[in-house]
gemmi code that builds the backbone of each chain (N, CA, C; Angstrom):
import gemmi

chains = {
    "A": [
        ("ASP", (0.850, -1.200, 0.000), (0.000, 0.000, 0.000), (0.878, 1.240, 0.000)),
        ("GLY", (0.549, 2.200, -0.868), (1.283, 3.453, -0.861), (0.759, 4.351, 0.221)),
        ("GLY", (1.673, 5.120, 0.834), (1.197, 6.032, 1.855), (2.324, 6.623, 2.663)),
        ("ILE", (1.926, 7.268, 3.751), (2.866, 7.924, 4.659), (2.778, 7.209, 6.003)),
        ("THR", (3.916, 6.771, 6.485), (3.960, 6.029, 7.739), (4.692, 6.831, 8.790)),
        ("GLN", (4.023, 7.098, 9.879), (4.642, 7.780, 11.006), (4.791, 6.793, 12.163)),
        ("SER", (5.949, 6.871, 12.811), (6.163, 6.021, 13.983), (7.039, 6.744, 14.992)),
        ("PRO", (6.872, 6.437, 16.285), (5.810, 5.566, 16.801), (4.477, 6.300, 16.855)),
        ("LYS", (3.424, 5.620, 17.208), (2.114, 6.260, 17.336), (2.062, 7.104, 18.618)),
        ("TYR", (2.688, 6.574, 19.684), (2.783, 7.302, 20.955), (4.236, 7.340, 21.386)),
        ("LEU", (4.645, 8.487, 21.958), (6.036, 8.657, 22.381), (6.069, 9.485, 23.652)),
        ("PHE", (6.948, 9.089, 24.552), (7.093, 9.818, 25.803), (8.512, 10.341, 25.911)),
        ("ARG", (8.625, 11.598, 26.314), (9.942, 12.218, 26.435), (10.234, 12.571, 27.878)),
        ("LYS", (11.436, 12.249, 28.300), (11.874, 12.646, 29.638), (12.493, 14.030, 29.562)),
        ("GLU", (12.572, 14.673, 30.697), (13.168, 16.007, 30.784), (14.587, 15.988, 30.244)),
        ("GLY", (14.912, 16.943, 29.352), (16.269, 17.060, 28.838), (16.621, 16.077, 27.742)),
        ("GLN", (15.665, 15.312, 27.299), (15.943, 14.270, 26.310), (15.558, 14.745, 24.907)),
        ("ASN", (16.346, 14.341, 23.917), (15.940, 14.528, 22.526), (15.199, 13.279, 22.064)),
        ("VAL", (14.160, 13.456, 21.271), (13.456, 12.310, 20.702), (13.262, 12.553, 19.210)),
        ("THR", (13.234, 11.460, 18.452), (13.092, 11.567, 16.996), (11.831, 10.863, 16.545)),
        ("LEU", (11.027, 11.580, 15.747), (9.811, 11.044, 15.170), (10.097, 10.665, 13.717)),
        ("SER", (9.651, 9.489, 13.352), (9.931, 8.996, 12.012), (8.783, 9.300, 11.064)),
        ("CYS", (9.123, 9.635, 9.820), (8.140, 9.806, 8.759), (8.720, 9.227, 7.471)),
        ("GLU", (8.046, 8.232, 6.933), (8.482, 7.578, 5.710), (7.333, 7.576, 4.707)),
        ("GLN", (7.656, 7.850, 3.427), (6.625, 7.805, 2.391), (7.135, 7.024, 1.181)),
        ("ASN", (6.242, 6.262, 0.581), (6.580, 5.512, -0.625), (5.756, 5.993, -1.812)),
        ("LEU", (5.406, 7.286, -1.773), (4.583, 7.888, -2.819), (5.427, 8.582, -3.883)),
        ("ASN", (6.742, 8.603, -3.672), (7.671, 9.268, -4.597), (7.430, 10.779, -4.678)),
        ("HIS", (6.941, 11.354, -3.572), (6.718, 12.795, -3.529), (8.004, 13.526, -3.168)),
        ("ASP", (8.228, 14.681, -3.808), (9.421, 15.458, -3.499), (9.282, 16.240, -2.193)),
        ("ALA", (8.122, 16.860, -1.999), (7.947, 17.768, -0.862), (7.361, 17.041, 0.344)),
        ("MET", (7.901, 17.374, 1.514), (7.406, 16.818, 2.766), (7.332, 17.911, 3.825)),
        ("TYR", (6.433, 17.705, 4.802), (6.131, 18.736, 5.802), (5.987, 18.104, 7.183)),
        ("TRP", (6.289, 18.898, 8.208), (5.972, 18.550, 9.588), (5.112, 19.653, 10.189)),
        ("TYR", (3.993, 19.211, 10.792), (3.079, 20.125, 11.476), (2.930, 19.690, 12.931)),
        ("ARG", (2.575, 20.656, 13.753), (2.230, 20.378, 15.152), (0.776, 20.795, 15.367)),
        ("GLN", (0.025, 19.950, 16.100), (-1.361, 20.276, 16.424), (-1.566, 20.166, 17.925)),
        ("ASP", (-2.024, 21.242, 18.545), (-2.362, 21.250, 19.957), (-3.860, 21.056, 20.104)),
        ("PRO", (-4.316, 20.566, 21.256), (-5.741, 20.239, 21.431), (-6.669, 21.377, 21.026)),
        ("GLY", (-7.637, 21.083, 20.172), (-8.617, 22.063, 19.743), (-8.078, 23.150, 18.823)),
        ("GLN", (-6.862, 22.963, 18.359), (-6.229, 23.977, 17.517), (-5.997, 23.457, 16.110)),
        ("GLY", (-5.685, 24.412, 15.213), (-5.314, 24.024, 13.865), (-3.867, 23.554, 13.800)),
        ("LEU", (-3.390, 23.330, 12.588), (-2.019, 22.859, 12.386), (-1.054, 24.034, 12.261)),
        ("ARG", (0.130, 23.875, 12.842), (1.173, 24.876, 12.681), (2.393, 24.216, 12.057)),
        ("LEU", (2.973, 24.890, 11.067), (4.070, 24.322, 10.294), (5.388, 24.439, 11.038)),
        ("ILE", (6.102, 23.324, 11.182), (7.391, 23.307, 11.869), (8.525, 23.429, 10.863)),
        ("TYR", (8.617, 22.497, 9.945), (9.630, 22.492, 8.898), (9.012, 21.928, 7.628)),
        ("TYR", (9.602, 22.266, 6.491), (9.225, 21.624, 5.257), (10.451, 21.448, 4.375)),
        ("SER", (10.322, 20.497, 3.454), (11.419, 20.182, 2.542), (10.838, 20.040, 1.150)),
        ("GLN", (11.407, 20.789, 0.211), (10.921, 20.725, -1.168), (11.624, 19.629, -1.958)),
        ("ILE", (12.838, 19.267, -1.484), (13.626, 18.303, -2.247), (14.677, 17.717, -1.316)),
        ("VAL", (15.251, 16.604, -1.726), (16.276, 15.952, -0.908), (17.425, 16.914, -0.616)),
        ("ASN", (17.951, 16.827, 0.606), (19.088, 17.636, 1.068), (18.768, 19.117, 1.188)),
        ("ASP", (17.490, 19.452, 1.223), (17.090, 20.848, 1.423), (15.872, 20.896, 2.317)),
        ("PHE", (15.851, 21.824, 3.267), (14.678, 22.012, 4.101), (14.646, 23.453, 4.609)),
        ("GLN", (13.446, 23.908, 4.963), (13.233, 25.287, 5.377), (12.449, 25.326, 6.683)),
        ("LYS", (12.703, 26.340, 7.501), (11.951, 26.523, 8.732), (10.534, 26.976, 8.416)),
        ("GLY", (9.609, 26.476, 9.233), (8.240, 26.950, 9.166), (8.000, 28.015, 10.210)),
        ("ASP", (6.794, 28.073, 10.740), (6.430, 29.126, 11.681), (6.921, 28.892, 13.105)),
        ("ILE", (7.155, 27.613, 13.471), (7.496, 27.313, 14.867), (8.678, 26.341, 14.932)),
        ("ALA", (9.771, 26.659, 14.247), (10.904, 25.729, 14.132), (11.773, 25.652, 15.384)),
        ("GLU", (11.697, 26.624, 16.270), (12.586, 26.637, 17.427), (12.384, 25.407, 18.305)),
        ("GLY", (13.488, 24.744, 18.627), (13.422, 23.548, 19.460), (13.250, 22.269, 18.666)),
        ("TYR", (13.234, 22.379, 17.347), (13.086, 21.221, 16.473), (14.223, 21.190, 15.446)),
        ("SER", (14.537, 20.000, 14.938), (15.474, 19.881, 13.830), (15.013, 18.750, 12.915)),
        ("VAL", (15.425, 18.837, 11.653), (15.046, 17.824, 10.673), (16.249, 17.483, 9.803)),
        ("SER", (16.102, 16.423, 9.021), (17.070, 16.080, 7.985), (16.301, 15.509, 6.802)),
        ("ARG", (16.893, 15.600, 5.624), (16.244, 15.023, 4.441), (17.344, 14.420, 3.572)),
        ("GLU", (17.869, 13.302, 4.015), (18.956, 12.632, 3.300), (18.438, 11.705, 2.220)),
        ("LYS", (17.201, 11.274, 2.344), (16.580, 10.410, 1.343), (15.210, 10.975, 0.982)),
        ("LYS", (14.788, 10.715, -0.219), (13.497, 11.231, -0.672), (12.364, 10.680, 0.175)),
        ("GLU", (12.503, 9.417, 0.618), (11.409, 8.751, 1.314), (11.287, 9.141, 2.775)),
        ("SER", (12.310, 9.773, 3.342), (12.367, 9.925, 4.791), (12.565, 11.368, 5.216)),
        ("PHE", (11.829, 11.788, 6.239), (11.925, 13.171, 6.735), (11.736, 13.136, 8.254)),
        ("PRO", (12.752, 12.693, 8.998), (12.602, 12.578, 10.461), (12.637, 13.928, 11.154)),
        ("LEU", (11.904, 14.025, 12.232), (11.833, 15.243, 13.044), (12.390, 14.935, 14.430)),
        ("THR", (13.365, 15.741, 14.867), (13.895, 15.598, 16.226), (13.354, 16.729, 17.091)),
        ("VAL", (12.765, 16.351, 18.206), (12.306, 17.313, 19.198), (13.413, 17.411, 20.235)),
        ("THR", (14.069, 18.549, 20.302), (15.225, 18.680, 21.186), (14.804, 19.131, 22.580)),
        ("SER", (15.759, 19.094, 23.485), (15.491, 19.517, 24.861), (15.187, 21.009, 24.927)),
        ("ALA", (15.522, 21.740, 23.871), (15.250, 23.180, 23.840), (13.763, 23.482, 23.637)),
        ("GLN", (13.005, 22.485, 23.202), (11.561, 22.668, 23.032), (10.915, 22.426, 24.383)),
        ("LYS", (10.486, 23.503, 25.038), (10.032, 23.413, 26.426), (8.608, 22.922, 26.576)),
        ("ASN", (7.848, 22.954, 25.512), (6.464, 22.500, 25.585), (6.185, 21.549, 24.431)),
        ("PRO", (6.759, 20.361, 24.451), (6.665, 19.487, 23.282), (5.393, 18.654, 23.214)),
        ("THR", (4.591, 18.641, 24.250), (3.391, 17.803, 24.258), (2.430, 18.264, 23.184)),
        ("ALA", (2.173, 17.404, 22.189), (1.316, 17.759, 21.058), (1.150, 16.543, 20.162)),
        ("PHE", (0.333, 16.719, 19.144), (0.114, 15.713, 18.104), (0.911, 16.182, 16.889)),
        ("TYR", (1.837, 15.345, 16.418), (2.723, 15.731, 15.320), (2.308, 15.008, 14.046)),
        ("LEU", (2.178, 15.790, 12.975), (1.705, 15.253, 11.711), (2.724, 15.502, 10.617)),
        ("CYS", (2.985, 14.463, 9.852), (3.873, 14.545, 8.703), (3.014, 14.477, 7.442)),
        ("ALA", (3.407, 15.213, 6.420), (2.660, 15.200, 5.166), (3.632, 15.205, 3.997)),
        ("SER", (3.173, 14.713, 2.863), (3.916, 14.870, 1.622), (2.961, 15.468, 0.597)),
        ("ARG", (3.537, 16.034, -0.432), (2.700, 16.772, -1.391), (2.905, 16.269, -2.802)),
        ("PHE", (1.777, 16.125, -3.506), (1.783, 15.859, -4.939), (0.943, 16.934, -5.592)),
        ("GLY", (1.537, 17.712, -6.469), (0.815, 18.836, -7.048), (0.491, 19.829, -5.948)),
        ("THR", (-0.772, 20.132, -5.776), (-1.170, 21.095, -4.739), (-1.815, 20.418, -3.539)),
        ("ILE", (-1.832, 19.108, -3.512), (-2.533, 18.383, -2.453), (-1.532, 17.765, -1.491)),
        ("GLN", (-1.756, 17.989, -0.194), (-0.930, 17.378, 0.828), (-1.636, 16.157, 1.399)),
        ("TYR", (-0.857, 15.108, 1.594), (-1.358, 13.850, 2.136), (-0.670, 13.606, 3.468)),
        ("PHE", (-1.464, 13.233, 4.468), (-0.968, 13.172, 5.838), (-0.808, 11.740, 6.339)),
        ("GLY", (0.153, 11.578, 7.265), (0.268, 10.345, 8.008), (-0.725, 10.318, 9.149)),
        ("ALA", (-0.676, 9.241, 9.942), (-1.640, 9.059, 11.029), (-1.253, 9.816, 12.293)),
        ("GLY", (-0.044, 10.352, 12.328), (0.369, 11.183, 13.455), (1.105, 10.447, 14.557)),
        ("THR", (1.880, 11.208, 15.317), (2.557, 10.725, 16.527), (2.143, 11.632, 17.669)),
        ("ARG", (1.697, 11.016, 18.761), (1.303, 11.804, 19.939), (2.451, 11.775, 20.933)),
        ("LEU", (3.029, 12.948, 21.184), (4.189, 13.070, 22.071), (3.756, 13.649, 23.414)),
        ("SER", (4.190, 13.009, 24.472), (3.898, 13.499, 25.825), (5.188, 13.573, 26.620)),
        ("VAL", (5.185, 14.411, 27.634), (6.355, 14.576, 28.494), (6.125, 13.846, 29.805)),
        ("LEU", (7.126, 13.051, 30.223), (7.008, 12.335, 31.497), (7.339, 13.260, 32.654)),
    ],
    "B": [
        ("ASP", (-3.035, 34.246, 2.348), (-4.202, 33.438, 2.006), (-5.448, 34.025, 2.667)),
        ("ALA", (-6.589, 33.902, 1.967), (-7.830, 34.489, 2.462), (-8.309, 33.775, 3.714)),
        ("LYS", (-8.997, 34.519, 4.578), (-9.550, 33.946, 5.797), (-10.884, 33.285, 5.467)),
        ("THR", (-11.184, 32.214, 6.183), (-12.457, 31.514, 5.997), (-13.249, 31.508, 7.281)),
        ("THR", (-14.575, 31.415, 7.150), (-15.470, 31.329, 8.293), (-16.384, 30.138, 8.103)),
        ("GLN", (-16.399, 29.255, 9.125), (-17.235, 28.080, 9.088), (-18.040, 27.995, 10.378)),
        ("PRO", (-19.240, 27.403, 10.325), (-19.983, 27.201, 11.581), (-19.216, 26.225, 12.457)),
        ("PRO", (-19.243, 26.396, 13.778), (-18.453, 25.523, 14.650), (-18.929, 24.080, 14.664)),
        ("SER", (-20.234, 23.853, 14.483), (-20.724, 22.487, 14.522), (-21.991, 22.343, 13.695)),
        ("MET", (-22.219, 21.109, 13.220), (-23.427, 20.769, 12.472), (-23.768, 19.320, 12.758)),
        ("ASP", (-25.059, 19.014, 12.642), (-25.529, 17.643, 12.787), (-26.153, 17.192, 11.479)),
        ("CYS", (-26.140, 15.873, 11.265), (-26.746, 15.323, 10.064), (-27.220, 13.904, 10.368)),
        ("ALA", (-28.360, 13.526, 9.800), (-28.852, 12.164, 9.978), (-28.168, 11.249, 8.972)),
        ("GLU", (-27.875, 10.049, 9.413), (-27.236, 9.068, 8.540), (-28.096, 8.843, 7.293)),
        ("GLY", (-27.424, 8.814, 6.129), (-28.121, 8.599, 4.873), (-28.594, 9.874, 4.196)),
        ("ARG", (-28.599, 10.969, 4.952), (-28.992, 12.244, 4.363), (-27.760, 12.987, 3.858)),
        ("ALA", (-28.014, 14.016, 3.048), (-26.906, 14.837, 2.556), (-26.440, 15.794, 3.650)),
        ("ALA", (-25.138, 15.925, 3.772), (-24.560, 16.915, 4.693), (-24.036, 18.067, 3.850)),
        ("ASN", (-24.497, 19.268, 4.163), (-24.084, 20.464, 3.421), (-23.302, 21.377, 4.356)),
        ("LEU", (-22.012, 21.490, 4.130), (-21.154, 22.267, 5.024), (-20.763, 23.579, 4.334)),
        ("PRO", (-21.165, 24.720, 4.912), (-20.874, 26.009, 4.276), (-19.524, 26.578, 4.693)),
        ("CYS", (-18.993, 27.445, 3.839), (-17.750, 28.145, 4.144), (-17.814, 29.522, 3.491)),
        ("ASN", (-17.575, 30.553, 4.268), (-17.494, 31.910, 3.729), (-16.045, 32.323, 3.543)),
        ("HIS", (-15.740, 32.873, 2.389), (-14.387, 33.363, 2.094), (-14.540, 34.620, 1.259)),
        ("SER", (-15.089, 35.654, 1.872), (-15.474, 36.862, 1.145), (-14.290, 37.661, 0.620)),
        ("THR", (-13.088, 37.425, 1.156), (-11.910, 38.174, 0.704), (-11.059, 37.367, -0.271)),
        ("ILE", (-11.613, 36.339, -0.831), (-10.857, 35.458, -1.728), (-10.379, 36.234, -2.957)),
        ("SER", (-9.159, 35.927, -3.376), (-8.595, 36.548, -4.572), (-8.813, 35.650, -5.789)),
        ("GLY", (-8.607, 36.255, -6.959), (-8.884, 35.518, -8.181), (-8.030, 34.281, -8.391)),
        ("ASN", (-6.829, 34.262, -7.782), (-5.928, 33.129, -7.979), (-5.917, 32.178, -6.788)),
        ("GLU", (-6.880, 32.289, -5.912), (-6.951, 31.414, -4.740), (-7.954, 30.293, -4.961)),
        ("TYR", (-7.535, 29.085, -4.594), (-8.367, 27.907, -4.687), (-9.042, 27.654, -3.342)),
        ("VAL", (-10.136, 26.913, -3.375), (-10.814, 26.454, -2.163), (-10.527, 24.962, -1.990)),
        ("TYR", (-9.978, 24.598, -0.823), (-9.674, 23.206, -0.495), (-10.506, 22.781, 0.710)),
        ("TRP", (-10.880, 21.511, 0.697), (-11.538, 20.923, 1.859), (-10.749, 19.699, 2.313)),
        ("TYR", (-10.493, 19.663, 3.629), (-9.906, 18.504, 4.284), (-10.812, 18.138, 5.454)),
        ("ARG", (-10.670, 16.923, 5.940), (-11.355, 16.562, 7.165), (-10.396, 15.795, 8.071)),
        ("GLN", (-10.694, 15.816, 9.365), (-9.853, 15.130, 10.327), (-10.753, 14.360, 11.282)),
        ("ILE", (-10.657, 13.059, 11.186), (-11.354, 12.185, 12.127), (-10.523, 12.154, 13.401)),
        ("HIS", (-11.191, 12.024, 14.527), (-10.536, 12.151, 15.822), (-9.248, 11.324, 15.916)),
        ("SER", (-8.165, 12.034, 16.312), (-6.852, 11.416, 16.544), (-6.238, 10.790, 15.289)),
        ("GLN", (-6.646, 11.261, 14.116), (-6.029, 10.814, 12.875), (-5.477, 12.015, 12.114)),
        ("GLY", (-4.710, 11.761, 11.078), (-4.211, 12.842, 10.237), (-5.304, 13.379, 9.333)),
        ("PRO", (-5.206, 14.635, 8.927), (-6.198, 15.196, 8.001), (-6.223, 14.433, 6.686)),
        ("GLN", (-7.401, 14.421, 6.072), (-7.609, 13.721, 4.801), (-8.112, 14.712, 3.774)),
        ("TYR", (-7.469, 14.755, 2.622), (-7.914, 15.606, 1.526), (-9.264, 15.117, 1.009)),
        ("ILE", (-10.171, 16.073, 0.732), (-11.466, 15.698, 0.184), (-11.604, 16.162, -1.266)),
        ("ILE", (-11.462, 17.466, -1.487), (-11.751, 18.026, -2.807), (-11.230, 19.453, -2.860)),
        ("HIS", (-11.011, 19.991, -4.053), (-10.679, 21.405, -4.173), (-11.177, 21.928, -5.517)),
        ("GLY", (-11.271, 23.274, -5.613), (-11.733, 23.880, -6.852), (-11.398, 25.357, -6.907)),
        ("LEU", (-11.492, 25.930, -8.104), (-11.200, 27.349, -8.305), (-12.496, 28.148, -8.476)),
        ("LYS", (-13.283, 27.813, -9.477), (-14.547, 28.528, -9.667), (-15.665, 27.646, -10.177)),
        ("ASN", (-15.322, 26.539, -10.784), (-16.356, 25.621, -11.249), (-16.706, 24.632, -10.153)),
        ("ASN", (-17.908, 24.113, -10.201), (-18.291, 23.078, -9.257), (-17.490, 21.812, -9.549)),
        ("GLU", (-17.144, 21.089, -8.505), (-16.345, 19.899, -8.645), (-17.017, 18.737, -7.930)),
        ("THR", (-16.804, 17.545, -8.454), (-17.342, 16.331, -7.822), (-16.307, 15.231, -7.932)),
        ("ASN", (-16.149, 14.470, -6.850), (-15.345, 13.257, -6.903), (-16.073, 12.163, -6.132)),
        ("GLU", (-15.379, 11.072, -5.868), (-16.044, 9.932, -5.239), (-16.433, 10.200, -3.789)),
        ("MET", (-15.866, 11.220, -3.204), (-16.149, 11.510, -1.800), (-17.234, 12.558, -1.633)),
        ("ALA", (-17.188, 13.617, -2.476), (-18.037, 14.772, -2.203), (-18.196, 15.639, -3.442)),
        ("SER", (-19.053, 16.653, -3.286), (-19.193, 17.699, -4.301), (-18.860, 19.040, -3.666)),
        ("LEU", (-18.290, 19.923, -4.479), (-17.959, 21.270, -4.027), (-18.692, 22.258, -4.906)),
        ("ILE", (-19.529, 23.084, -4.269), (-20.281, 24.108, -4.984), (-19.713, 25.462, -4.596)),
        ("ILE", (-19.205, 26.215, -5.578), (-18.634, 27.540, -5.335), (-19.569, 28.566, -5.971)),
        ("THR", (-19.949, 29.592, -5.209), (-20.862, 30.602, -5.751), (-20.194, 31.367, -6.883)),
        ("GLU", (-21.016, 32.019, -7.685), (-20.490, 32.700, -8.870), (-19.497, 33.805, -8.499)),
        ("ASP", (-19.766, 34.503, -7.387), (-18.835, 35.561, -6.958), (-17.654, 34.996, -6.162)),
        ("ARG", (-17.647, 33.695, -5.930), (-16.581, 32.951, -5.235), (-16.417, 33.343, -3.780)),
        ("LYS", (-17.366, 34.038, -3.211), (-17.222, 34.463, -1.821), (-17.682, 33.409, -0.836)),
        ("SER", (-18.275, 32.364, -1.298), (-18.638, 31.274, -0.403), (-18.690, 29.964, -1.181)),
        ("SER", (-18.662, 28.874, -0.420), (-18.739, 27.558, -1.050), (-19.440, 26.600, -0.098)),
        ("THR", (-19.871, 25.470, -0.642), (-20.530, 24.435, 0.151), (-19.960, 23.086, -0.220)),
        ("LEU", (-19.560, 22.341, 0.791), (-19.136, 20.956, 0.596), (-20.349, 20.074, 0.833)),
        ("ILE", (-20.617, 19.179, -0.096), (-21.774, 18.296, 0.026), (-21.309, 16.845, 0.105)),
        ("LEU", (-21.673, 16.189, 1.206), (-21.506, 14.740, 1.325), (-22.877, 14.152, 1.011)),
        ("PRO", (-23.064, 13.507, -0.121), (-24.420, 13.178, -0.594), (-25.191, 12.205, 0.292)),
        ("HIS", (-24.504, 11.234, 0.869), (-25.183, 10.255, 1.724), (-24.297, 10.014, 2.937)),
        ("ALA", (-24.462, 10.849, 3.940), (-23.559, 10.799, 5.090), (-23.685, 9.478, 5.847)),
        ("THR", (-22.538, 8.978, 6.314), (-22.507, 7.787, 7.155), (-21.874, 8.150, 8.491)),
        ("LEU", (-21.963, 7.234, 9.452), (-21.397, 7.500, 10.773), (-19.893, 7.755, 10.669)),
        ("ARG", (-19.244, 7.134, 9.691), (-17.797, 7.317, 9.529), (-17.429, 8.697, 8.996)),
        ("ASP", (-18.416, 9.477, 8.579), (-18.149, 10.842, 8.133), (-18.090, 11.829, 9.299)),
        ("THR", (-18.353, 11.379, 10.506), (-18.224, 12.250, 11.682), (-16.763, 12.667, 11.824)),
        ("ALA", (-16.518, 13.984, 11.762), (-15.142, 14.498, 11.733), (-15.181, 16.018, 11.819)),
        ("VAL", (-14.007, 16.623, 11.903), (-13.877, 18.077, 11.772), (-13.540, 18.362, 10.315)),
        ("TYR", (-14.315, 19.249, 9.695), (-14.139, 19.579, 8.290), (-13.544, 20.979, 8.176)),
        ("TYR", (-12.457, 21.074, 7.434), (-11.730, 22.336, 7.286), (-11.850, 22.855, 5.856)),
        ("CYS", (-12.203, 24.107, 5.751), (-12.225, 24.824, 4.473), (-10.990, 25.714, 4.439)),
        ("ILE", (-10.195, 25.596, 3.406), (-8.936, 26.344, 3.314), (-8.899, 27.038, 1.968)),
        ("VAL", (-8.526, 28.302, 1.985), (-8.382, 29.053, 0.741), (-6.918, 29.434, 0.603)),
        ("ARG", (-6.331, 29.099, -0.527), (-4.915, 29.397, -0.673), (-4.526, 29.577, -2.128)),
        ("VAL", (-3.413, 30.288, -2.278), (-2.882, 30.551, -3.608), (-2.069, 29.355, -4.057)),
        ("VAL", (-2.166, 29.048, -5.303), (-1.305, 28.031, -5.894), (-0.152, 28.763, -6.536)),
        ("LYS", (1.075, 28.605, -5.984), (2.205, 29.410, -6.424), (3.188, 28.575, -7.216)),
        ("GLY", (4.113, 29.256, -7.824), (5.261, 28.572, -8.407), (5.043, 28.167, -9.844)),
        ("ALA", (6.123, 27.797, -10.481), (6.073, 27.405, -11.882), (5.263, 26.138, -12.052)),
        ("GLY", (4.467, 26.096, -13.090), (3.677, 24.905, -13.357), (2.505, 24.732, -12.431)),
        ("GLY", (2.188, 25.749, -11.649), (1.028, 25.654, -10.765), (1.287, 24.900, -9.489)),
        ("THR", (2.525, 24.560, -9.199), (2.777, 23.835, -7.951), (2.819, 24.797, -6.776)),
        ("SER", (2.593, 24.258, -5.619), (2.541, 25.092, -4.421), (3.503, 24.550, -3.381)),
        ("TYR", (4.262, 25.418, -2.745), (5.187, 24.958, -1.714), (4.745, 25.396, -0.336)),
        ("GLY", (3.608, 26.116, -0.244), (3.239, 26.736, 1.016), (2.596, 25.804, 2.016)),
        ("LYS", (2.458, 26.328, 3.229), (1.831, 25.576, 4.297), (0.324, 25.567, 4.114)),
        ("LEU", (-0.323, 24.633, 4.791), (-1.777, 24.619, 4.896), (-2.149, 25.292, 6.210)),
        ("THR", (-3.014, 26.264, 6.161), (-3.475, 26.945, 7.375), (-4.873, 26.467, 7.705)),
        ("PHE", (-4.962, 25.672, 8.772), (-6.249, 25.141, 9.198), (-6.835, 26.062, 10.259)),
        ("GLY", (-8.085, 26.478, 10.057), (-8.800, 27.231, 11.087), (-9.435, 26.274, 12.072)),
        ("GLN", (-10.546, 26.700, 12.671), (-11.212, 25.856, 13.672), (-12.067, 24.775, 13.039)),
        ("GLY", (-12.536, 24.984, 11.813), (-13.319, 23.982, 11.117), (-14.722, 23.816, 11.663)),
        ("THR", (-15.460, 22.888, 11.063), (-16.815, 22.534, 11.485), (-16.814, 21.101, 11.978)),
        ("ILE", (-17.295, 20.903, 13.194), (-17.446, 19.545, 13.715), (-18.767, 19.003, 13.183)),
        ("LEU", (-18.683, 18.021, 12.284), (-19.885, 17.382, 11.751), (-20.140, 16.097, 12.527)),
        ("THR", (-21.324, 15.984, 13.088), (-21.726, 14.770, 13.790), (-22.863, 14.128, 13.005)),
        ("VAL", (-22.637, 12.901, 12.574), (-23.665, 12.154, 11.855), (-24.351, 11.216, 12.835)),
        ("HIS", (-25.679, 11.335, 12.949), (-26.468, 10.541, 13.898), (-27.144, 9.374, 13.198)),
        ("PRO", (-27.276, 8.241, 13.933), (-27.991, 7.082, 13.334), (-29.439, 7.436, 13.018)),
    ],
}
model = gemmi.Model(1)
for chain_id, residues in chains.items():
    chain = gemmi.Chain(chain_id)
    for i, (resn, *xyz) in enumerate(residues, 1):
        res = gemmi.Residue()
        res.name, res.seqid = resn, gemmi.SeqId(i, " ")
        for name, pos in zip(("N", "CA", "C"), xyz):
            atom = gemmi.Atom()
            atom.name, atom.element = name, gemmi.Element(name[0])
            atom.pos, atom.b_iso = gemmi.Position(*pos), 0.0
            res.add_atom(atom)
        chain.add_residue(res)
    model.add_chain(chain)
structure = gemmi.Structure()
structure.add_model(model)
structure.setup_entities()
């Protein structure tokens, strides 16, 4: 099945710890995105990548980092500098003007 | 991108048509109307989009008024699985070849509840 796979579904972070959220797609899409969603809120853009080995900051990039070494993969690291990381994280890829989303990762702080 | 206004919630009986309105009175000539939905604790799902003509696909129909200041998403035969938050998004399609690199800005959306 073609699609976007995010893992893990649930993740817990300890104080001062970096954690990495995985996003893999087999749709052969060039562009990929990371969004954050807080309860009852819309999506906010963290980072996006238009092509391999290139990525740009979104609206709320502080405390996050990404890499795009392969077309299929766009992992997001939530660093210890992100003081309020508890949220629902969504990865998307784009074909034409349409973005397709993964099932999300729910991150909580222990 | 133009701002949109949607009712916070709507109800619909199973098997009936669900008509979800969206106002976008400040829409520009080069802005498209997109609809996504998000079922609880899942990622958003693309439904349909259009510029000025009415559009239909296997999921829904999109009716855009002639002045383009409002639109309606129609789910012709709503089922319980259509219960979700529905987002209307208006955005410019930028770049060469009509591709877009921009973010999606989701507002509060409409919570559609389909009842048995």
